[in-house]
N, C-alpha and C positions, 0 to 999 in steps of 0.2 A: 671551577668556582668553590670556593670554600662555602661551608655551611654559614659561618658568621656572616659572610659578604652577603649571601642569599637571604638571610634575618633581616640584614638592614635594610636591603633594597625591598622587600616585601614590607617592612613596616614604615616607608616612606610616605605612601597614600593607603589609607584602609577606610572602609564604610562601616560605620555601626549605628547604634541607638544609644539616645542619653537614658542612662540606668540612675543616675543620683544627682542631685543639684544641691548646691550650697550658694544661696543667692548672698550671703554676707560675704563670703570669700569670693564670690564671681568663680566660682570653678563648678566643672561637672565631671562626672566619671562617664564613661563611654563603654557599651557592651560591644564587643565585635566577636562574633562567634562565641567560643568558650572563654574568650579572653576580655577581663574587666580592667581597664586601665587606671591608673592612678588620676588623683584630681587634677583636671587640667584646664587652662584658661580657654574661654571661646572667644572668637573674632566679632567685633563689632562693628557697626558703620562708622562711628567717628569716636576718637578718644582722645582729644586734645582740647583746644578752648572750646570746640563745638564737641558736646557729650551727647551721646544716645544710649538708650537703655531700652532692650528688647530681649530679655534673657530666653534661653532654649527652654523647652517643655520635655517633661517625662514622656519617652517613646520617639520623640523625635529623631528623624534619621540625619546622621551629620557626617561630615567628612573629617578625618584626622590626618593632619598635615606635620610629618616628623621629620624636621631637617636632621639629614645625617642618619636617619632610619632608628633613631632612638626615641622609643614612645614616651619616655619619661619627660622628653622636652616638646611634646607635640601640642599643637592648638586644634581647637573645634572650629571647623567652619560649618555653620549652618546655612541652609537646610536643603534637604532633597526629599521631595515628595514621593510617598510610596502607596502601595495599595490600601494600606490602614489608614493612612492619612493622605487622601488625596487632593490635588489643587480645589480651591474653593470656586474656580472660574475656568472655562476652557476659549472665553472670548478674546480675540487679540488686540481689541480696544479697550479692554479694561484692566485697570489699574486698582486694586483691591486689598483691604487687609480685614481679615476676619478674627474676631477675637473670641475667647472661652464662652464668655457670659451671652453671645449672640450677636454685640455689637458689629456692625459693618460699615467700613468707610470706603466708597468704590467713586472712582471717575471714570467717565465715559468720554474719551477724545473724540470718538466718533461724533457723538451727540454733544458735545461740550456741556457735559452736565456732572454735577458733584452729587453725591448723595450719601447722607450719613442716616443710619438705622441705630439708636441707641434703646436698650431695654431700661435704662435707668436716667439719672438727671445729667444736664451739662450746666457750665458755668463759664463766664467770660468776665476776667478780671483785668482791667486797662487803667494803667495810671493816667494815659491821655485821652484824646478824644476817640470815638469810635465812629465810623462814618460807613455807611451802606446805601450803593448807588447802584440804580437798574436803569434799563434803555428807556423804560417808561417816563423816569423820571428827567431824561434829557431831551426828548421830543414828543410834542403833544401826540402824535398819532401811532407811536411805538406801544405795541401789546405788551402785557406783563405787570410788573409792579411786584409789589412785596403783599404776602397774604398770611396772615398771624391767626391760625385757629387755635385759640387758647385765651383763657380768662388772665387779664393784664393787669399788673399794680404798677404804677409808677410813682416811685420815691423821689420825686421832685418836681419842678417846673415844667411846663409843657408849651411850646411853642408851636404854633400852626401855619406855617406860610403857604397856606393853601386853601381851597374848600373843604368843607366837612358835608358829609352826605349820612343820612340815617335813613335805610329803606323804612317804606311805609308798613305799619303795624309793630315797629319796635318801640321801645319807651327808654328815655333818658331819666336817669334819676340823679339828682345833685342833692345831697345834704349839707353842705356848705354854702357860703355868700357866693354869689355870682355877679360879677360887674360887667357891664358892656359899654363901650364907648362909642358903638355904632348903633343904627338902628335895628330893632326886633321885629320882623313881620312874620306872619302866619296865612299859607293858603289853603289851610284845613280847616279844623276846629280854633274854636276860641282861645284866646289866652285867658287863663284864670289863676287868681291866687287867692289862697286863704290865710286872710289876715285881720285885725280889728283894727278900728280908729278910734281914738276919741273925741268926744265932741259931736257925734254925729246922732242926727235927729230921725225919727221915724216919720213915716207918711208923708205930706207935702210940705213941711217945714224945709225952709231954706237953710244951710249950715255953712259958715266960712270958714276958712283954715283946716281944710283937708289935708293931711300930707300922708 
């Protein structure tokens, strides 16, 4: 076997680490031992009508695929776990994405549970309707439902197709006008209102036309 053929065979598949990244050009340089490659493209999940963007990071262990053994035409395939960057989980039932800022998206297919831990904010911008349905909304006996542990602001109309319950000891404050089309009852303290009427007399006098 000639030295040139041996070199080409050795370059067909190499393991290295990402040494430099050019995000604008979508290229990386890979360190393979003492060899530093030229700028090479990396493989992505989709690059057609559906496109994905999840670039490699510095120090990430990758695979170099060089058709014909020429590294100048190689592509970079991410990624291989290493002692420096181990797998974020060892559970067989977990699919997980761990991000540099500490965000974690995880799905446990054994428990059928989706978890998202976000150190920052989140937003949902939908041009159409948004619907959330839980088992508790479908059957009267199902446990669960939705729990929101946060102060909430609704910039729009609110329609409640069900009962509203406020725990004892809590106070509801309404600063604007309130209109009821049905009866208002109280099983606790009296209902009181602070306002004034014109033409009301004191003492035992009778007054007509109070509104």
